[in-house]
C-alpha positions in Angstrom: 0.0 -0.1 0.0 1.0 3.6 -0.9 2.9 4.9 2.3 1.8 8.5 1.7 -1.9 7.4 1.4 -1.5 5.4 4.6 0.1 8.6 6.3 -2.7 10.8 5.2 -5.3 8.4 6.4 -3.9 8.5 10.0 -2.7 12.1 10.3 -5.6 13.7 8.6 -8.6 11.3 9.3 -7.4 9.5 12.3 -7.7 5.9 11.2 -5.0 3.2 11.1 -6.3 1.2 8.2 -8.5 1.3 5.1 -11.8 -0.5 5.0 -12.9 -2.9 2.4 -11.7 -1.9 -1.1 -10.4 1.6 -0.1 -7.0 0.7 -0.2 -7.2 -0.7 -3.6 -9.0 2.2 -5.1 -6.8 4.7 -3.3 -3.7 3.1 -4.7 -5.2 2.7 -8.3 -6.0 6.2 -8.6 -2.8 7.6 -7.0 -1.0 5.7 -9.8 -2.9 7.6 -12.3 -5.7 5.4 -13.3 -9.5 6.2 -13.8 -12.0 4.5 -11.4 -15.6 3.8 -11.2 -16.4 3.2 -7.4 -19.8 1.6 -6.4 -20.0 1.5 -2.5 -22.6 1.8 0.0 -23.5 5.0 1.5 -21.4 5.1 4.8 -18.9 3.0 3.2 -16.3 5.6 2.8 -16.5 6.8 -0.8 -15.3 10.4 0.1 -11.8 8.9 1.2 -11.4 7.2 -2.0 -11.1 10.4 -3.9 -10.1 12.9 -1.2 -6.8 11.0 -0.3 -5.7 10.6 -3.8 -6.4 14.3 -4.4 -4.1 15.2 -1.5 -1.4 12.7 -2.3 -1.1 13.5 -6.1 0.5 16.5 -7.4 -2.0 19.4 -8.1 -5.6 20.1 -7.1 -8.4 17.6 -6.9 -11.6 18.7 -8.7 -14.9 17.1 -7.3 -18.3 17.6 -9.0 -21.0 17.6 -6.6 -24.8 18.1 -7.1 -25.7 20.2 -4.2 -24.4 23.5 -2.5 -25.5 22.0 0.8 -23.4 18.9 0.4 -20.3 20.9 -0.8 -20.6 23.0 2.0 -20.5 20.2 4.5 -17.7 18.4 2.7 -15.4 21.6 2.7 -16.3 22.3 6.4 -15.3 18.7 7.4 -12.1 18.8 5.3 -11.0 22.3 6.7 -11.6 20.8 10.4 -9.2 18.0 9.5 -6.6 20.4 8.1 -7.3 20.0 4.3 -7.1 23.1 2.2 -10.5 22.8 0.5 -13.2 25.3 -1.0 -16.4 25.4 -3.1 -16.9 27.3 -6.2 -20.7 28.1 -6.4 -23.1 31.0 -7.2 -23.3 32.1 -3.7 -20.0 33.7 -3.6 -19.7 37.4 -3.7 -17.2 38.9 -6.2 -14.6 39.2 -3.3 -14.8 35.5 -2.4 -14.7 34.3 -5.8 -11.6 36.5 -6.6 -9.8 35.1 -3.6 -10.8 31.5 -4.6 -9.4 31.9 -8.0 -6.4 33.3 -6.5 -6.0 30.2 -4.2 -6.6 27.9 -7.3 -3.9 29.6 -9.5 -1.3 29.9 -6.9 -1.8 26.1 -5.9 -2.9 26.8 -2.4 -5.9 24.3 -2.5 -6.0 20.5 -2.0 -9.5 20.1 -3.1 -12.1 22.3 -5.0 -15.7 21.3 -5.1 -17.9 22.5 -8.0 -21.5 21.9 -9.3 -21.8 20.6 -12.7 -23.7 23.7 -14.1 -20.8 26.0 -12.8 -18.1 23.7 -14.0 -19.3 23.5 -17.6 -19.2 27.3 -18.1 -16.6 28.0 -20.8 -14.9 30.6 -18.6 -14.4 28.1 -15.7 -13.2 25.2 -17.9 -10.8 27.8 -19.5 -9.2 28.8 -16.1 -9.1 25.3 -14.8 -7.3 24.0 -18.1 -4.3 26.3 -16.9 -4.4 24.5 -13.5 -2.7 21.3 -12.6 -5.4 18.8 -11.6 -4.6 15.7 -9.6 -7.9 14.1 -10.5 -11.5 14.9 -11.4 -14.2 13.1 -9.2 -17.9 13.1 -10.2 -19.7 12.4 -7.0 -23.4 10.9 -7.1 -22.5 9.8 -10.6 -25.8 8.1 -11.1 -27.2 11.5 -12.0 -25.5 11.1 -15.3 -27.7 8.0 -16.5 -31.0 8.5 -18.0 -32.0 5.1 -16.3 -30.8 6.6 -12.8 -33.6 7.7 -10.5 -31.9 11.2 -10.0 -31.1 11.9 -13.7 -29.9 15.6 -14.1 -29.3 16.9 -17.7 -26.3 19.0 -16.3 -24.6 15.8 -15.5 -24.7 14.8 -19.1 -22.6 17.6 -20.2 -19.7 16.2 -18.0 -18.9 14.0 -21.1 -16.8 17.0 -22.3 -14.4 16.5 -19.4 -13.0 13.4 -21.2 -11.7 15.5 -24.0 -11.0 18.6 -22.1 -8.8 16.8 -19.5 -7.5 13.6 -21.3 -4.5 12.9 -19.0 -6.3 13.7 -15.7 -7.5 10.6 -13.8 -11.5 10.4 -13.9 -13.4 8.9 -10.8 -17.2 8.4 -10.9 -18.7 7.5 -7.6 -22.0 6.4 -6.5 -23.9 4.3 -3.9 -26.7 3.2 -6.1 -26.6 1.9 -9.7 -28.1 -1.1 -11.4 -26.4 -2.7 -14.5 -27.9 -0.3 -17.0 -26.8 2.6 -15.0 -23.4 1.4 -14.3 -23.0 0.7 -18.1 -24.2 4.2 -19.1 -21.8 5.9 -16.6 -18.7 3.8 -17.6 -19.4 4.5 -21.6 -20.1 8.3 -21.0 -17.0 8.9 -19.0 -14.8 6.6 -21.0 -13.8 4.5 -18.0 -12.9 0.9 -18.6 -14.7 -2.2 -17.0 -11.3 -3.1 -15.7 -11.3 0.1 -13.7 -14.5 -0.5 -12.0 -14.9 -1.2 -8.2 -18.0 -2.7 -7.1 -18.0 -3.0 -3.2 -21.6 -4.4 -2.8 -24.6 -2.8 -1.4 -25.3 -4.1 1.9 -25.8 -1.8 4.9 -26.1 -4.4 7.7 -26.7 -1.8 10.3 -30.1 -0.7 8.8 -33.1 -2.4 9.7 -35.8 -2.7 7.0 -39.4 -2.8 7.8 -42.4 -2.5 5.3 -46.1 -2.3 6.5 -49.5 -2.2 4.8 -51.0 1.2 5.4 -53.6 0.9 8.1 -53.6 4.1 10.1 -50.5 5.9 8.7 -50.1 8.5 11.5 -50.6 5.9 14.1 -48.2 3.7 12.6 -45.7 6.5 12.2 -46.2 7.5 15.8 -45.5 4.0 17.1 -42.4 3.8 14.9 -41.1 7.2 16.1 -41.5 6.3 19.8 -38.3 4.4 19.6 -36.5 7.7 18.3 -37.8 10.6 20.6 -34.3 12.2 20.9 -32.7 11.3 17.6 -32.5 12.9 14.0 -34.5 11.3 11.2 -36.3 12.0 7.9 -40.0 11.2 7.0 -40.6 11.1 3.1 -43.9 12.0 1.8 -45.1 12.1 -1.8 -46.7 15.5 -1.8 -45.7 19.2 -0.7 -49.1 19.6 1.3 -48.6 16.3 3.0 -45.0 17.3 4.2 -46.4 20.4 5.8 -49.4 18.7 7.4 -47.2 15.9 8.7 -44.7 18.1 10.1 -47.3 20.2 11.9 -48.8 17.2 13.4 -45.5 15.8 14.5 -44.9 19.2 16.3 -48.3 18.8 18.1 -47.0 15.3 19.2 -44.0 17.0 20.8 -41.3 16.5 18.0 -38.9 19.1 16.5 -40.3 18.6 13.0 -39.7 20.7 10.1 -40.9 20.5 6.3 -38.9 20.7 3.2 -40.1 20.7 -0.4 -39.6 22.2 -3.7 -42.5 24.5 -3.5 -41.0 26.4 -0.4 -39.1 29.7 -0.6 -35.3 29.0 -1.2 -34.4 30.9 2.2 -37.0 28.9 4.1 -35.7 25.5 2.6 -32.2 26.5 3.3 -32.9 27.5 7.0 -34.8 24.2 7.6 -31.9 22.3 6.1 -29.3 24.0 8.2 -31.3 23.4 11.3 -31.6 19.7 10.4 -27.8 19.5 9.8 -26.9 21.3 12.9 -29.4 19.6 15.4 -29.3 16.4 17.2 -33.0 15.6 17.5 -34.7 17.1 14.2 -37.1 15.3 12.2 -37.2 16.5 8.6 -40.5 15.7 6.8 -39.8 16.0 3.1 -40.6 15.3 -0.4 -37.6 13.7 -2.4 -36.4 17.3 -3.2 -34.6 16.6 0.1 -31.8 14.3 0.7 -29.4 13.5 -2.2 -25.9 13.8 -0.9 -27.1 14.5 2.7 -23.8 14.1 4.8 -25.4 14.0 8.2 -24.0 10.8 9.7 -26.4 10.4 12.8 -29.6 10.1 11.0 -31.1 7.3 13.1 -34.3 6.6 11.0 -35.9 7.1 7.7 -39.6 6.6 7.3 -41.5 6.6 4.2 -45.4 7.1 4.6 -45.9 6.8 0.8 -44.5 4.4 -1.7 -41.2 5.6 -3.3 -40.5 5.7 -6.8 -38.3 2.5 -7.3 -35.9 0.3 -5.5 -33.2 2.6 -6.2 -35.0 5.4 -4.7 -35.8 3.5 -1.7 -32.2 2.3 -1.4 -30.9 5.8 -1.7 -33.4 7.4 0.6 -33.0 4.6 3.5 -29.4 4.8 2.9 -29.3 8.3 4.4 -29.9 6.5 7.9 -26.8 5.3 9.7 -23.9 6.6 7.5 -21.8 6.3 10.8 -22.3 2.6 10.9 -24.6 2.7 14.0 -27.7 0.8 14.2 -30.6 2.6 12.4 -34.3 1.9 11.5 -36.3 2.3 8.6 -40.2 2.1 7.8 -42.1 2.0 4.6 -45.9 2.2 4.5 -47.7 1.6 1.3 -51.3 0.6 0.0 -53.2 0.0 -3.2 -53.6 3.8 -3.7 -49.9 4.3 -3.8 -49.4 1.6 -6.5 -52.3 3.3 -8.5 -50.5 6.8 -8.1 -47.1 5.6 -8.9 -48.6 3.8 -12.1 -50.3 7.1 -13.0 -47.1 9.0 -12.8 -45.6 6.6 -15.3 -48.3 6.4 -17.7 -49.2 10.0 -17.6 -45.7 11.1 -18.3 -44.3 12.1 -21.8 -41.3 9.8 -21.5 -40.5 7.4 -24.5 -42.1 4.0 -24.5 -38.8 2.4 -23.5 -38.4 4.6 -20.5 -42.1 3.8 -19.4 -41.5 0.2 -19.8 -38.3 0.4 -17.5 -40.3 2.4 -15.0 -42.9 -0.2 -14.8 -40.4 -2.9 -14.4 -38.9 -0.9 -11.6 -42.3 -0.3 -9.9 -42.9 -4.3 -10.0 -39.5 -5.0 -8.5 -40.4 -2.4 -5.7 -43.8 -4.1 -5.2 -41.9 -7.5 -5.0 -39.8 -6.3 -2.2 -42.9 -5.0 -0.4 -44.8 -8.2 -0.7 -42.0 -10.7 -0.1 -42.6 -13.3 2.6 -38.6 -13.7 2.6 -35.7 -11.7 3.9 -36.0 -7.9 2.6 -32.4 -7.6 2.6 -31.9 -10.5 0.2 -34.6 -9.2 -2.1 -33.1 -5.7 -2.0 -29.6 -6.8 -2.6 -30.6 -9.4 -5.4 -31.9 -6.4 -7.4 -28.5 -4.9 -7.6 -26.9 -8.2 -8.4 -25.7 -8.7 -4.9 -26.6 -11.3 -2.1 -26.5 -12.1 1.5 -27.6 -14.9 3.8 -31.0 -14.3 5.6 -30.1 -11.0 7.7 -32.0 -11.3 10.9 -32.3 -7.5 10.9 -35.6 -7.0 8.9 -39.3 -7.3 9.8 -39.8 -10.6 7.9 -36.7 -12.2 9.2 -37.8 -11.2 12.8 -41.4 -12.1 12.3 -41.9 -14.2 9.2 -45.2 -13.6 7.7 -47.9 -16.4 7.3 -48.8 -17.5 3.9 -52.0 -19.0 3.0 -53.4 -20.5 -0.1 -55.3 -17.6 -1.5 -56.4 -19.4 -4.9 -60.2 -19.4 -4.0 -60.0 -15.9 -2.4 -58.4 -14.4 -5.5 -61.0 -16.1 -7.6 -63.8 -14.7 -5.5 -62.2 -11.0 -5.5 -61.9 -11.3 -9.4 -65.2 -12.5 -9.9 -66.8 -9.9 -7.8 -64.9 -7.2 -9.9 -66.3 -8.8 -13.0 -69.9 -9.1 -11.7 -70.2 -5.5 -10.6 -69.0 -4.3 -14.0 -65.2 -3.6 -13.5 -65.8 0.0 -12.4 -65.9 0.2 -8.7 -63.1 1.0 -6.2 -61.7 -1.3 -3.5 -64.0 -0.3 -0.6 -67.1 -1.2 -2.6 -65.8 -4.4 -3.9 -64.9 -5.5 -0.2 -68.4 -4.4 0.9 -70.0 -6.6 -1.8 -67.9 -9.5 -0.7 -68.8 -9.1 2.8 -72.5 -8.7 2.0 -72.7 -5.3 3.4 -76.1 -3.8 3.6 -75.8 -0.3 1.9 -78.1 1.9 -0.1 -75.5 2.1 -3.0 -75.2 -1.7 -3.2 -79.0 -2.1 -3.4 -79.4 1.0 -5.9 -77.0 -0.8 -8.2 -78.6 -4.2 -7.7 -75.2 -5.9 -6.6 -77.1 -7.5 -3.6 -78.3 -9.9 -6.1 -75.1 -11.0 -8.0 -73.7 -14.2 -7.1 -70.6 -12.7 -5.4 -72.6 -10.8 -2.9 -71.7 -12.1 0.7 -69.4 -15.0 -0.5 -66.4 -13.5 1.2 -67.3 -13.7 5.0 -64.3 -15.8 5.8 -62.1 -12.8 5.7 -62.8 -9.4 7.3 -62.6 -6.1 5.7 -58.7 -5.6 6.5 -57.8 -8.9 5.0 -59.7 -8.4 1.8 -58.1 -5.1 1.3 -54.8 -7.0 1.8 -55.8 -9.5 -0.9 -56.8 -6.9 -3.4 -53.6 -5.0 -2.8 -51.5 -8.2 -3.6 -53.6 -8.8 -6.7 -52.9 -5.3 -7.9 -49.2 -6.0 -7.0 -49.3 -9.0 -9.2 -50.8 -7.1 -12.1 -54.0 -9.3 -11.7 -56.0 -6.2 -11.2 -55.7 -2.8 -12.8 -56.7 0.5 -11.1 -58.6 3.1 -13.5 -56.0 5.8 -13.3 -57.9 8.5 -15.1 -61.2 7.8 -13.2 -62.1 7.3 -9.5 -59.7 4.3 -8.8 -62.1 1.7 -10.2 -60.9 -1.9 -10.5 -60.7 -4.1 -13.6 -59.4 -7.4 -14.3 -56.0 -7.2 -16.1 -54.9 -9.9 -18.7 -52.9 -11.7 -16.1 -56.0 -11.9 -14.0 -58.0 -13.4 -16.8 -55.4 -16.0 -17.4 -55.4 -16.9 -13.6 -59.2 -17.4 -13.8 -59.0 -19.7 -16.7 -56.0 -21.7 -15.4 -56.7 -21.6 -11.8 -53.0 -22.2 -10.6 -52.4 -22.3 -6.9 -51.7 -18.9 -5.6 -50.2 -18.4 -2.1 -50.8 -14.9 -0.6 -49.4 -13.2 2.7 -52.0 -13.1 5.6 -52.4 -9.8 7.1 -50.8 -9.5 10.4 -52.9 -7.9 13.3 -52.2 -4.2 13.9 -51.4 -4.9 17.5 -48.6 -7.7 16.6 -47.0 -5.0 14.4 -46.7 -2.5 16.9 -45.3 -4.9 19.5 -42.2 -5.8 17.4 -38.9 -5.6 19.0 -36.1 -3.9 17.0 -32.5 -3.4 17.6 -31.8 -0.2 19.5 -30.1 2.7 17.9 -27.3 5.0 19.3 -28.1 4.8 22.8 -27.9 1.0 22.8 -24.5 1.2 21.2 -23.2 2.6 24.3 -22.0 0.5 27.2 -24.2 0.9 30.3 -21.2 2.5 32.4 -20.4 4.8 29.6 -23.7 6.6 28.9 -23.1 9.6 31.3 -19.6 10.3 29.7 -21.1 9.8 26.2 -23.8 12.5 26.9 -21.3 14.8 28.4 -19.1 14.5 25.4 -22.1 15.1 23.2 -22.9 18.3 25.1 -19.2 19.5 24.7 -19.5 19.0 20.9 -22.6 20.7 20.7 -21.1 23.9 22.4 -18.0 23.9 20.3 -20.2 23.5 17.3 -22.5 26.4 18.0 -19.5 28.6 18.6 -18.3 27.8 15.1 -21.8 27.6 13.4 -20.9 24.0 12.3 -22.9 20.7 12.4 -21.8 18.7 15.5 -20.8 15.7 13.5 -18.2 17.9 11.7 -16.3 18.0 15.1 -16.5 14.2 15.8 -18.9 11.7 14.7 -21.0 9.8 17.4 -18.9 6.7 16.8 -15.8 8.6 17.8 -17.6 9.8 21.0 -18.6 6.3 21.7 -15.0 5.1 21.3 -13.9 7.9 23.6 -16.3 7.2 26.2 -15.2 3.6 26.2 -11.4 4.2 26.1 -11.6 7.2 28.4 -8.1 8.5 27.4 -6.2 10.7 29.9 -3.5 12.1 27.5 -3.0 13.4 24.0 -1.1 10.5 23.0 -3.8 8.1 24.2 -6.6 10.2 22.5 -4.7 10.1 19.1 -5.2 6.2 19.2 -8.9 6.7 19.2 -10.4 6.0 15.5 -11.5 9.3 13.9 -9.3 11.8 15.8 -6.6 13.0 13.3 -3.9 15.5 14.2 -5.7 18.7 13.4 -8.6 17.9 15.5 -6.3 16.5 18.2 -4.8 20.0 18.4 -8.1 21.8 18.2 -10.4 19.8 20.4 -8.2 17.4 22.4 -7.7 19.7 25.5 -11.5 20.4 25.8 -12.5 16.7 25.5 -9.9 15.3 27.6 -11.1 17.7 30.3 -14.5 16.3 30.1 -13.2 12.8 30.5 -11.1 13.8 33.5 -14.3 15.4 35.1 -15.8 11.9 34.8 -13.2 10.1 36.5 -11.0 9.4 33.4 
């Protein structure tokens, strides 16, 4: 391994050894090679370009999609003693002149820039006169039309291949299926031999998916385990984010909303509070989150169905970046499936794109409906694998399957007998033989399927219909009022009558009694908790004086290590992972004093 890289790892970042494939990637790039890096969130992608940028002659250029992410990265690097800056539209003229002076005099190790800024002719011209150690394109899935966060501005980055032919290029992402990976490699002219795929598993994250029953009650029960922790709640609409955030504030949570319809200043203020706080809940649309670098997000909840497995993986991956135990919950129902289908069919995308999006939705529904290990299904989508994880809801409490062949036949027959134009609630009422004026008005109390489904209750029938929709046996009228009709696959099923195993819905009480692994607090040994809390308090005091997020000072994981090791000297503190030389000089005395106050 390159001696200079190991020295930087220890002195700047405070670690004695690289993790996983980091060492191979760093050495490969230091030698002047291109690299495609696919590594799970929290796996240490940033080190893979930061260390070569510092080790190689010249300045590292990093393309990043968001100003907030660039600001976080620059703040963290400066805390570690690295000369870093960000070129963005928020700079005043004096700041811009000073930055370009630093670039041209070789005073910077790393420069962050957004793709829109980078591709301006005047910026490219000035950088062409600068010695670059490498060009790293972060969140590289944004380049692919098949990626869930496709951004046209990223496509322009193809020009970097010709503009800087002798500079090593890196493309880094945490989420990319095979078509996305192939497109990234092609557009950036990176050879397959230069690809490093580290796997997708995030073993510290617990996955749970539930049918929507009472979404607010389900969310409230989930959040009880995270009363004093930071997390994200994803909603599909702007209105829902605001209503949910207001409701959570009424429940006693420090909850904020974030969506694209807000004023820019209000969005930025809320993001700042989330980044700088330790127990803030952000209720957001997908406008929030890409590149969020906050390591102590302890939970992510989706109260609406996300757009794809890639989106789900990316969004849940914002939890537990520090490697500590974290928790996720996704709620979904048949209305979500219909709405997502409407988004696909109503778009003006080419047929090939729509076909791909339908396949992605089917894969997500397969994850939601699986009776097996969630993690196995999730990883297999990306071509990865694992043993049953023991850290998802289906591993902890395997669902019961039942022979749903006859039930499915009854449901499909009822949809047919009532004219294939009524919604789920009405079909269930007919199956249960409900007495209603509407059923009588349409004469459906006289059809053969009226009252033939009393072996199931209302909730069970809703679950059966939801699974039939997920299986594409039933279609939802997207343009109308949610009326159900029989799809071609459903007609084939009625004709061939194959055995169909379905999931039996679990009682609501059972769901809410599930035991899950603890989060940050349970990662701290019983005898160390008082010291850990004191170290957190000191970190917050320091962060507030510098107007920085607390994790930029030290991650929770480093504080846990400090509380366990209880170093009493500078030399002993230097041996704690995550304590580099610059931070030791800057913060060592303050944290050693706290440890001494608690008995060393």
